[in-house]
C-alpha positions as CSV (number, residue, x, y, z in Angstrom):
1,X,-18.3,-12.4,-17.3
2,X,-19.3,-16.4,-15.7
3,X,-22.0,-18.8,-17.0
4,X,-23.9,-21.6,-14.2
5,X,-22.1,-25.0,-14.9
6,X,-23.9,-27.9,-13.5
7,X,-23.0,-29.7,-10.1
8,X,-23.4,-33.2,-11.3
9,X,-20.3,-32.7,-14.4
10,X,-17.6,-34.7,-13.7
11,X,-14.0,-33.7,-14.7
12,X,-11.0,-35.5,-15.8
13,X,-8.2,-33.6,-14.2
14,X,-9.0,-31.1,-10.9
15,X,-7.0,-28.4,-9.6
16,X,-7.5,-27.8,-5.3
17,X,-6.0,-24.8,-3.9
18,X,-7.4,-22.9,-0.8
19,X,-8.3,-19.6,-2.8
20,X,-10.2,-20.2,-6.5
21,X,-8.4,-18.3,-9.5
22,X,-11.2,-15.5,-8.9
23,X,-12.7,-12.4,-7.1
24,X,-16.1,-11.2,-6.9
25,X,-16.6,-8.0,-7.9
26,X,-19.4,-5.4,-8.1
27,X,-19.6,-3.5,-10.9
28,X,-20.9,0.5,-10.9
29,X,-24.4,-0.8,-11.5
30,X,-24.1,-2.6,-8.3
31,X,-24.3,-6.4,-10.7
32,X,-22.2,-8.9,-8.8
33,X,-19.8,-11.0,-10.9
34,X,-16.5,-12.8,-11.0
35,X,-13.0,-11.5,-12.1
36,X,-10.0,-13.5,-13.3
37,X,-7.5,-13.4,-10.0
38,X,-3.7,-12.7,-10.9
39,X,-0.7,-15.2,-9.8
40,X,1.7,-17.1,-11.1
41,X,-0.1,-20.7,-10.4
42,X,-3.1,-19.2,-12.8
43,X,-1.0,-18.2,-15.1
44,X,0.9,-22.2,-15.5
45,X,-2.1,-23.9,-15.2
46,X,-5.2,-22.0,-17.3
47,X,-3.9,-23.7,-20.6
48,X,-3.7,-27.1,-19.1
49,X,-7.4,-26.8,-17.8
50,X,-8.5,-26.0,-21.1
51,X,-6.8,-28.7,-22.8
52,X,-7.6,-31.2,-20.3
53,X,-11.7,-29.6,-19.9
54,X,-10.2,-29.1,-16.0
55,X,-12.0,-27.8,-13.0
56,X,-10.4,-25.7,-10.0
57,X,-11.9,-26.3,-6.6
58,X,-11.2,-23.7,-3.7
59,X,-12.6,-20.9,-1.4
60,X,-14.2,-17.8,-3.0
61,X,-12.4,-15.7,-0.4
62,X,-15.4,-14.6,1.6
63,X,-17.1,-16.7,4.3
64,X,-20.6,-17.7,4.9
65,X,-21.0,-17.5,1.3
66,X,-22.4,-20.6,-0.6
67,X,-21.6,-20.3,-4.3
68,X,-23.3,-22.8,-7.2
69,X,-20.1,-23.9,-9.9
70,X,-19.8,-21.9,-12.5
71,X,-17.5,-21.1,-15.5
72,X,-15.4,-18.2,-15.9
73,X,-13.3,-17.4,-18.5
74,X,-13.2,-21.3,-19.8
75,X,-12.0,-22.6,-16.7
76,X,-14.8,-24.6,-14.5
77,X,-15.1,-23.3,-11.0
78,X,-16.0,-25.3,-7.9
79,X,-16.5,-23.3,-5.0
80,X,-16.0,-24.9,-1.3
81,X,-17.9,-22.9,1.3
82,X,-15.5,-21.7,4.5
83,X,-17.5,-20.3,7.7
84,X,-16.1,-17.7,9.5
85,X,-14.9,-19.6,12.3
86,X,-13.3,-22.2,9.6
87,X,-11.6,-19.0,8.2
88,X,-10.4,-17.9,11.9
89,X,-8.9,-21.6,13.2
90,X,-7.9,-23.4,9.6
91,X,-7.1,-20.5,7.7
92,X,-5.5,-17.8,10.0
93,X,-4.9,-20.3,12.8
94,X,-3.7,-23.4,12.1
95,X,-2.4,-22.8,8.7
96,X,-0.7,-19.3,9.2
97,X,-0.2,-18.9,12.9
98,X,0.9,-23.0,13.5
99,X,2.0,-24.3,9.7
100,X,3.7,-21.0,8.2
101,X,6.0,-20.3,11.3
102,X,6.9,-23.9,11.8
103,X,7.7,-24.7,8.2
104,X,9.8,-21.2,8.2
105,X,12.0,-22.7,10.9
106,X,10.4,-21.0,13.3
107,X,11.6,-17.5,12.7
108,X,8.5,-16.6,14.9
109,X,7.2,-19.4,17.2
110,X,4.0,-20.9,16.2
111,X,1.0,-21.8,18.0
112,X,-0.3,-25.3,18.9
113,X,-4.0,-25.1,19.7
114,X,-6.2,-28.5,19.0
115,X,-9.0,-26.5,17.9
116,X,-7.4,-25.0,15.2
117,X,-6.2,-29.1,14.4
118,X,-9.6,-29.7,14.8
119,X,-10.8,-27.2,12.3
120,X,-7.9,-28.0,9.8
121,X,-9.0,-31.7,9.8
122,X,-12.9,-30.6,9.0
123,X,-11.9,-28.3,5.9
124,X,-9.6,-30.8,4.5
125,X,-12.5,-33.7,4.5
126,X,-15.2,-31.4,3.1
127,X,-12.2,-30.3,0.0
128,X,-11.5,-34.2,-0.2
129,X,-15.0,-34.9,-0.8
130,X,-16.1,-32.1,-2.9
131,X,-12.8,-33.6,-5.5
132,X,-14.2,-36.9,-5.0
133,X,-17.4,-35.9,-6.7
134,X,-16.5,-34.5,-9.2
135,X,-13.9,-36.4,-10.5
136,X,-14.3,-38.7,-13.5
137,X,-13.0,-42.3,-13.0
138,X,-8.9,-42.5,-12.8
139,X,-8.9,-38.8,-12.9
140,X,-6.1,-36.8,-12.2
141,X,-5.8,-34.5,-9.6
142,X,-3.4,-32.0,-8.0
143,X,-3.2,-30.4,-4.7
144,X,-1.7,-26.9,-4.3
145,X,0.0,-26.0,-0.7
146,X,0.5,-26.3,2.8
147,X,-3.4,-25.2,3.6
148,X,-4.5,-28.9,2.1
149,X,-1.9,-31.4,3.1
150,X,-4.7,-33.9,4.4
151,X,-6.4,-34.2,1.3
152,X,-4.3,-36.8,-0.6
153,X,-4.7,-39.5,2.0
154,X,-8.5,-38.5,2.7
155,X,-9.4,-38.4,-1.1
156,X,-7.4,-41.6,-1.8
157,X,-9.6,-43.4,0.6
158,X,-12.5,-41.7,-0.6
159,X,-11.1,-42.8,-4.5
160,X,-8.5,-45.0,-4.8
161,X,-8.7,-45.2,-8.6
162,X,-7.5,-41.4,-8.7
163,X,-4.0,-40.2,-9.4
164,X,-2.4,-37.7,-7.1
165,X,0.2,-35.1,-7.4
166,X,0.8,-32.3,-4.2
167,X,3.0,-29.2,-4.5
168,X,3.9,-27.6,-1.3
169,X,4.6,-23.8,-2.3
170,X,6.3,-23.3,1.0
171,X,9.5,-24.4,2.3
172,X,9.9,-27.9,4.1
173,X,11.6,-27.6,7.7
174,X,14.2,-29.9,8.8
175,X,13.1,-32.9,11.2
176,X,14.3,-31.5,14.0
177,X,12.3,-28.1,13.1
178,X,9.0,-30.4,11.8
179,X,8.9,-32.9,14.9
180,X,7.8,-30.0,17.3
181,X,4.3,-30.8,15.4
182,X,1.8,-32.6,17.6
183,X,0.1,-33.8,14.7
184,X,3.1,-34.8,12.5
185,X,2.4,-38.4,11.7
186,X,-1.0,-37.2,10.6
187,X,0.6,-34.4,8.0
188,X,3.0,-36.9,6.5
189,X,0.1,-39.6,6.4
190,X,-2.2,-37.1,4.3
191,X,0.6,-36.0,2.0
192,X,1.6,-39.9,1.1
193,X,-1.8,-40.0,-0.1
194,X,-0.3,-38.6,-3.1
195,X,1.4,-40.5,-6.2
196,X,3.6,-37.2,-6.5
197,X,5.1,-34.5,-3.8
198,X,6.4,-31.8,-5.0
199,X,8.7,-29.2,-3.4
200,X,10.5,-25.6,-4.3
201,X,14.1,-27.3,-3.3
202,X,16.2,-30.0,-3.5
203,X,16.4,-29.5,0.3
204,X,13.4,-29.5,1.1
205,X,12.8,-32.6,-0.4
206,X,15.6,-34.1,1.5
207,X,14.1,-33.0,5.0
208,X,10.7,-34.5,3.6
209,X,12.1,-37.8,3.1
210,X,13.9,-37.6,6.1
211,X,11.0,-36.7,8.1
212,X,9.6,-39.7,6.9
213,X,12.2,-42.1,7.8
214,X,12.3,-40.8,11.0
215,X,8.9,-40.3,12.2
216,X,7.2,-42.9,9.9
217,X,9.9,-45.4,9.5
218,X,9.2,-46.0,6.2
219,X,12.2,-46.7,3.5
220,X,13.2,-44.6,0.8
221,X,15.2,-44.9,-2.3
222,X,16.9,-41.9,-4.0
223,X,13.1,-39.7,-4.2
224,X,11.2,-42.7,-4.0
225,X,9.3,-43.4,-0.9
226,X,7.8,-47.2,-0.4
227,X,4.3,-46.9,1.6
228,X,3.0,-49.7,3.3
229,X,-0.6,-50.7,1.8
230,X,-2.9,-53.3,2.5
231,X,-3.1,-54.8,-1.1
232,X,-2.4,-58.4,-2.2
233,X,-1.7,-56.9,-5.6
234,X,0.6,-53.9,-4.8
235,X,4.2,-54.3,-5.5
236,X,6.7,-55.5,-2.5
237,X,9.3,-53.7,-1.1
238,X,12.8,-55.6,-0.2
239,X,11.2,-56.7,3.3
240,X,8.2,-58.3,1.4
241,X,5.8,-56.0,2.3
242,X,3.2,-54.8,-0.1
243,X,4.0,-51.1,-0.7
244,X,2.7,-48.1,-2.8
245,X,5.5,-46.1,-4.6
246,X,5.7,-42.1,-3.7
247,X,7.9,-40.3,-5.6
248,X,9.0,-36.9,-3.7
249,X,11.2,-34.8,-5.7
250,X,11.8,-30.9,-6.5
251,X,9.8,-29.0,-8.7
252,X,11.3,-25.0,-8.7
253,X,8.5,-23.1,-9.6
254,X,8.7,-20.0,-12.0
255,X,7.0,-17.2,-13.7
256,X,6.0,-16.5,-17.4
257,X,9.0,-14.6,-17.9
258,X,7.9,-13.3,-21.8
259,X,4.7,-11.8,-20.3
260,X,6.4,-9.6,-17.6
261,X,9.1,-8.5,-20.5
262,X,6.2,-7.8,-22.9
263,X,5.2,-4.9,-20.5
264,X,8.6,-3.9,-19.4
265,X,9.1,-2.8,-23.2
266,X,6.1,-0.8,-23.2
267,X,6.8,2.8,-23.9
268,X,4.5,4.1,-21.4
269,X,5.8,1.6,-18.9
270,X,9.5,3.0,-19.4
271,X,8.3,6.6,-19.0
272,X,6.6,5.9,-16.0
273,X,10.4,4.6,-14.7
274,X,11.6,7.7,-16.0
275,X,9.0,9.5,-13.6
276,X,9.5,7.4,-10.3
277,X,13.2,8.1,-10.9
278,X,12.5,12.0,-11.1
279,X,10.2,11.5,-8.3
280,X,13.1,10.4,-6.2
281,X,15.3,13.0,-6.6
282,X,17.2,11.6,-9.6
283,X,19.6,10.2,-7.5
284,X,22.8,8.0,-9.1
285,X,21.3,4.5,-7.2
286,X,17.9,3.1,-6.5
287,X,17.6,0.2,-4.5
288,X,14.5,-1.5,-4.4
289,X,12.4,-4.2,-2.2
290,X,9.2,-5.6,-2.7
291,X,7.8,-7.9,-0.7
292,X,4.6,-9.2,1.5
293,X,4.9,-7.1,4.7
294,X,6.0,-10.8,6.9
295,X,8.6,-11.6,9.1
296,X,10.2,-14.2,6.8
297,X,11.4,-11.6,4.2
298,X,13.9,-9.8,6.2
299,X,12.9,-6.3,5.8
300,X,14.1,-5.6,9.1
301,X,17.5,-6.6,8.0
302,X,17.8,-4.8,4.4
303,X,16.5,-1.8,6.3
304,X,18.9,-2.0,9.1
305,X,22.0,-2.3,6.5
306,X,20.7,0.1,4.5
307,X,20.6,2.5,7.1
308,X,23.6,2.1,8.6
309,X,25.8,2.4,5.3
310,X,24.0,5.6,5.1
311,X,24.9,6.8,9.3
312,X,28.3,5.6,8.2
313,X,29.0,7.7,5.3
314,X,29.5,4.9,3.1
315,X,26.9,6.2,1.1
316,X,25.3,9.6,0.9
317,X,21.8,10.3,1.3
318,X,21.8,12.7,-1.9
319,X,23.4,9.7,-4.2
320,X,21.0,6.4,-3.0
321,X,17.2,5.9,-2.6
322,X,15.9,2.7,-1.2
323,X,12.2,1.9,-2.0
324,X,10.7,-0.4,-0.1
325,X,7.0,-1.7,-1.0
326,X,5.6,-3.5,1.8
327,X,2.5,-5.4,0.3
328,X,-0.3,-5.5,3.4
329,X,-0.5,-9.2,4.9
330,X,-2.4,-10.5,7.8
331,X,-3.0,-6.9,9.5
332,X,-5.0,-8.4,12.5
333,X,-2.3,-10.9,13.6
334,X,-0.8,-9.1,16.2
335,X,2.8,-10.3,15.3
336,X,2.2,-8.6,11.6
337,X,0.7,-5.5,13.8
338,X,3.9,-6.0,15.8
339,X,6.2,-6.1,12.4
340,X,4.9,-3.4,10.5
341,X,4.8,-1.2,13.6
342,X,8.8,-2.1,14.4
343,X,9.5,-1.2,10.4
344,X,7.7,2.1,10.3
345,X,9.5,2.8,13.8
346,X,12.8,2.2,11.8
347,X,12.1,4.2,8.3
348,X,11.0,6.7,10.7
349,X,14.3,7.1,12.5
350,X,16.1,6.6,9.8
351,X,14.4,9.5,7.8
352,X,14.7,11.4,10.5
353,X,17.9,11.6,11.9
354,X,19.9,10.9,8.3
355,X,17.6,12.3,5.6
356,X,17.7,16.0,4.4
357,X,14.8,18.7,2.9
358,X,15.4,16.9,-0.7
359,X,16.3,13.6,0.3
360,X,14.9,10.5,2.0
361,X,17.1,7.7,2.5
362,X,13.7,5.2,2.3
363,X,10.6,5.5,0.4
364,X,8.3,3.1,2.0
365,X,4.8,2.1,0.8
366,X,2.1,-0.1,2.5
367,X,0.3,-1.1,-0.1
368,X,0.0,-3.1,-3.5
369,X,0.3,-1.9,-7.4
370,X,-1.2,-3.0,-10.4
371,X,1.5,-5.0,-12.1
372,X,2.6,-2.2,-14.5
373,X,3.6,0.0,-12.0
374,X,5.5,-2.8,-10.7
375,X,7.2,-3.6,-13.8
376,X,8.1,0.5,-13.6
377,X,9.8,0.1,-10.1
378,X,11.6,-2.8,-11.7
379,X,12.9,-0.7,-14.6
380,X,14.0,2.4,-12.1
381,X,15.7,-0.2,-9.9
382,X,19.4,-0.1,-9.8
383,X,19.7,-2.8,-7.5
384,X,17.0,-5.1,-6.3
385,X,17.3,-6.5,-2.6
386,X,15.9,-9.9,-1.9
387,X,17.2,-10.7,1.9
388,X,14.2,-13.3,2.8
389,X,15.3,-15.1,5.8
390,X,13.6,-18.4,4.6
391,X,11.5,-18.3,1.7
392,X,10.2,-21.3,-0.7
393,X,11.2,-19.6,-3.8
394,X,10.6,-15.8,-4.3
395,X,9.7,-15.1,-7.7
396,X,9.9,-11.4,-7.4
397,X,13.2,-12.1,-7.7
398,X,12.7,-13.8,-11.0
399,X,10.1,-10.7,-11.9
400,X,13.2,-8.4,-11.6
401,X,15.2,-10.3,-14.0
402,X,12.6,-11.0,-16.6
403,X,11.9,-6.9,-16.9
404,X,15.9,-6.2,-17.2
405,X,15.5,-6.6,-21.0
406,X,18.4,-3.5,-20.9
407,X,20.7,-6.4,-19.0
408,X,21.5,-3.8,-16.7
409,X,20.7,-4.0,-12.8
410,X,21.9,-6.0,-10.0
411,X,19.9,-8.7,-7.7
412,X,21.0,-9.3,-4.4
413,X,19.6,-12.1,-3.5
414,X,19.2,-14.5,0.1
415,X,20.7,-17.9,-0.2
416,X,17.8,-18.9,2.2
417,X,15.4,-18.3,-1.1
418,X,14.6,-20.9,-3.1
419,X,15.3,-18.8,-6.0
420,X,19.2,-18.6,-4.6
421,X,19.4,-22.2,-6.5
422,X,18.8,-21.5,-10.0
423,X,19.9,-17.8,-10.1
424,X,24.0,-18.6,-9.0
425,X,24.7,-15.2,-11.0
426,X,23.0,-12.7,-8.5
427,X,25.3,-11.6,-5.7
428,X,24.2,-14.3,-2.9
429,X,24.1,-13.1,1.0
430,X,23.3,-14.1,4.1
431,X,20.8,-11.7,5.4
432,X,21.9,-12.0,9.5
433,X,25.1,-11.2,8.5
434,X,24.2,-7.3,8.8
435,X,28.1,-6.2,8.0
436,X,28.5,-8.5,4.7
437,X,25.0,-7.4,3.2
438,X,26.5,-3.8,3.7
439,X,29.5,-4.9,2.4
440,X,27.4,-6.2,-0.7
441,X,25.1,-3.0,-1.6
442,X,28.3,-1.1,-1.6
443,X,29.6,-3.7,-4.2
444,X,26.5,-3.8,-6.2
445,X,26.5,0.0,-6.4
446,X,29.9,0.4,-7.2
447,X,29.8,-2.9,-9.9
448,X,31.2,-2.1,-13.2
449,X,28.9,-2.1,-16.1
450,X,30.3,-4.7,-18.0
451,X,30.0,-7.2,-14.6
452,X,26.2,-6.3,-14.6
453,X,25.3,-7.0,-18.0
454,X,27.3,-10.2,-17.8
455,X,25.5,-11.2,-15.0
456,X,21.9,-10.3,-15.8
457,X,22.2,-11.8,-19.2
458,X,23.0,-15.0,-17.4
459,X,20.2,-14.5,-15.1
460,X,17.6,-13.5,-17.8
461,X,18.7,-16.9,-19.8
462,X,17.7,-19.1,-16.4
463,X,14.7,-17.2,-15.9
464,X,13.7,-17.8,-20.2
465,X,14.9,-21.3,-20.2
466,X,13.1,-22.3,-16.9
467,X,9.4,-20.3,-16.9
468,X,6.3,-21.4,-15.3
469,X,5.3,-23.4,-18.1
470,X,8.4,-25.6,-17.7
471,X,7.8,-26.0,-13.9
472,X,4.3,-27.1,-14.5
473,X,5.1,-29.1,-17.6
474,X,7.7,-31.3,-15.4
475,X,5.3,-31.9,-12.8
476,X,2.3,-32.6,-14.8
477,X,4.6,-35.2,-17.0
478,X,6.0,-36.7,-13.4
479,X,2.4,-37.3,-12.3
480,X,1.4,-39.0,-15.9
481,X,3.9,-41.1,-15.0
482,X,1.9,-42.7,-11.8
483,X,-1.3,-42.2,-13.9
484,X,-3.0,-45.6,-15.6
485,X,-3.3,-45.5,-19.1
486,X,-7.0,-44.7,-19.3
487,X,-6.1,-41.3,-17.2
488,X,-3.3,-39.9,-19.5
489,X,-3.2,-35.9,-19.2
490,X,-2.1,-33.6,-22.0
491,X,0.7,-31.5,-20.7
492,X,1.9,-29.9,-23.9
493,X,-0.7,-27.4,-23.0
494,X,1.4,-26.2,-20.0
495,X,1.9,-22.7,-22.3
496,X,1.3,-19.1,-20.7
497,X,-1.8,-17.7,-22.1
498,X,-4.3,-14.6,-22.3
499,X,-0.9,-12.6,-21.7
500,X,-2.7,-9.6,-22.8
501,X,-5.5,-9.9,-20.7
502,X,-3.3,-10.5,-17.5
503,X,-0.9,-7.5,-17.5
504,X,-4.0,-5.7,-16.0
505,X,-3.8,-7.8,-13.2
506,X,-1.9,-7.5,-9.7
507,X,2.0,-8.5,-9.6
508,X,2.2,-12.1,-8.0
509,X,3.1,-11.1,-4.4
510,X,0.4,-9.3,-4.7
511,X,-2.5,-12.6,-4.6
512,X,-0.9,-13.5,-1.8
513,X,-2.1,-10.2,0.3
514,X,-5.3,-10.2,-1.3
515,X,-6.3,-13.4,0.0
516,X,-4.6,-12.1,3.7
517,X,-6.6,-9.3,3.3
518,X,-9.6,-11.4,2.7
519,X,-9.5,-13.6,5.8
520,X,-8.7,-10.1,8.0
521,X,-12.0,-8.6,6.9
522,X,-13.6,-11.9,7.7
523,X,-12.3,-11.7,11.4
524,X,-13.2,-8.0,11.5
525,X,-16.2,-8.8,10.8
526,X,-16.8,-11.2,13.3
527,X,-15.6,-8.8,15.9
528,X,-17.8,-6.0,14.9
């Protein structure tokens, strides 16, 4: 399952993320090992790492556990240990109770605690030191996501020979919101240590560039930032200052569309889709929502809109059912506990007031599912509801489209999800406008087959043409342009691999849920 790897090994290509792409497992005999974990990022980068003898740096998901480097399915794994207090302050605290709400337009109010910031700096420093130790001279490093925003600058200070990329998987807020952060300048300094900074949307990149101009006073031209440096050999700006050029632009992430379609074409998955509809009472229309239980996803809004449609008599309860899958997330955080209570209270009220003995308006499921079951749900659903209030991308929208090889189904998609920039043939909605959302749901139910097919064909072409391999390849090619000739990376390996092995894993949204549950288990251990 895994083999030891030398702690003194050096690698030409290193990826760093908060979580490693493996989960600790225990077999029936009590033997511990490591299992490849699911996720679009893993799918995209596995072949590149194999082609370039790369290593992955991250946390194993359990606190106070020291694990030596090891190899897993051809990838070199380099763990960074976190204590229980690190997880509470750096991960649950600063990352998820400060940065997460701030970067999602303050849908919920962020908390600002100096102790959390100290922990965030400490963990980022630990990651940077580990990366610096294992990366070859003139190597290439790709840092992932908001938990590690200080790593690029810390790493550049330790290893100025490296070429460094950073990708932000969540939104970047407008400068008026970002400026609330007490450590706003330090975060920008951390990110500007990278050579290439990637975002999901053009607007996110633009907001970042505006923050750099407004807060740091640096000059930007197009997607290029002039970062002042004390290096007489560096190029000079128009003001005569020696600068380092940093590129900041959008690289919209995607999915391995082919693997989802492969699963959808399996006879047993199609049969399961029919069973799901039968279990719901064979309604004329099945609507589906699939999300982590998070306040950014707009779950309350879609439930309210659907409930009002039934209550108004515009939808008969016998004719339509909403299936809402809400994967558990950060369950010990008060905001998330309150959200769950509110959603389940709403579902109970709607079902109690409007349901009949044979038909419930809403089928609510608070747990994750294997990928095959999710694909069966996608096939069973006539309408997919993505009503995010703010979302970096929302890969569920793309997963639904990828599975619909029958060219049927309607995607209702929030304009505040990054996917809306690409999936323009969806029914685009503002989830805050409940009246318009109700109209869009009714329109989707009544949409003629020909229009559904025309829209879905265009959506499927977009998702197939812009898959996760193209995303990783485009970012790595941009990063490669900043690398010295001695540090070229081969991005041609960016093709999804081992699809058969991956299909037994969970759907993409479940990986975040697993990470959140691991952190929540940590807090439970401490409170016990």
